[in-house]
N, C-alpha and C positions, 0 to 999 in steps of 0.2 A: 503492500497500500504506498510505503517510501516514494520511490519509483514511478507508482504516479500520480504522487501532490509533485513532485518534482517537474514531468512535467509537467501536471497541471499550471506548474509555477506556482502554487500554499506555499512556498512560505517566501513570495519576492513581497515587500510591501507595498506594489503597487499591483497584487494581484486583484482582477477583474472578475467574475465568472463567464462572462459571455465574448474574452477575446483570448488567442492563446498567447500570452504571455511565459510559458514554458520555456526549459531548457531543455536541448536534446538529450542521453541522456544511451550510454553507450555500457551491456552489462557486459561482460565477457565471467569464464565457464562455467559457462549454462548444463558440461558436461559434468560439476560436485554440488549439481543441489539435490539437498533433503529433503526427506515430503516423511511429516509424523506419523504412525500408533501406523494407520494399516491400510492406507490411501494406496501406495505402488501398485495394492491388486482390485479395492475397494471404489476406484475414485473414476467415475466416466465420464472422456469424452465423445459428445450425439452432437451428427450430423445428418445432413439430409442429403443426399445424393440427388433427390432434387423428380426420381420416377416415385409410381405409385410403387409403395411396399421398401421402398430405401434408405429406411434411417438404418444406419451405422453407429455400431459406438469403437470406441478404445478404451483402451483401460490406462493409467499415468506410467503403468509399466512397456506398453508396447508403442505407448506414443512415445515415452524418450528414450530404447531403440530404433523409429524411426528418427524420430532428428528432436534432441533437447532442445534449439530451442523455443523450440514451437513449448512446451512445458509452461512456459518464460511470459513469454510473448500471450495465451490464451489468457493467464491469471492479471496480468493487468491492460488484456484490454477490457474484459471483465470489471475493470477500476475504474473508469474515465465513461464522463460521457457517451448513451445515448444515439446520437447527432452527427451530425457536418461538423463539428468543433472535434466531436469524438475522433472520429478518424482523422481527422488533420493534427490530430495532438498526437494519434498511434503513428506519423508514420515520425516523430521524431525519436520512436525507441529501435536504438539496433544491442541488438542483437546475439552473439556470438560462441558456439562450443567453448572454441580451447579460450588461451591467451592474448591471440595475437587478434587484431584488430583491420578493420581501413582510414578510420578514424582516425590516422594519428597524425593528417598532417592538420586537421583540425584544433590539436596543439587541443586535449579535454586532464580534465584537472583531474585526481581520484578523489571523490569524497568517502569517507566513509561510512557507510548506510545508519550505525549502530548511533552515533553523534547527532538526526536527525531527533524532532522532537514524532 
């Protein structure tokens, strides 16, 4: 939820709910994510193909094996507004499975999420 607040800009003094005043966020090492309890086997992600009877579901383990970044992307996207602004804010999120990322040219600064309120 702290990542969603960073993307929205809620930690800034000039926060406005209807304006994209947030930051671009780069998350690295998504492959080291930890879920508590039985979420690896019991949490399911449901999607629909668009065809009759086309509801498909994946457990967190299956989704992690396909693409470890999708777990974080779906979690953060669910915390953003469900409108056009939320879609624009979602484009400011970059998630990478390993420690290397393509945003080095933008000179990102590291933020410890435990230091945020």
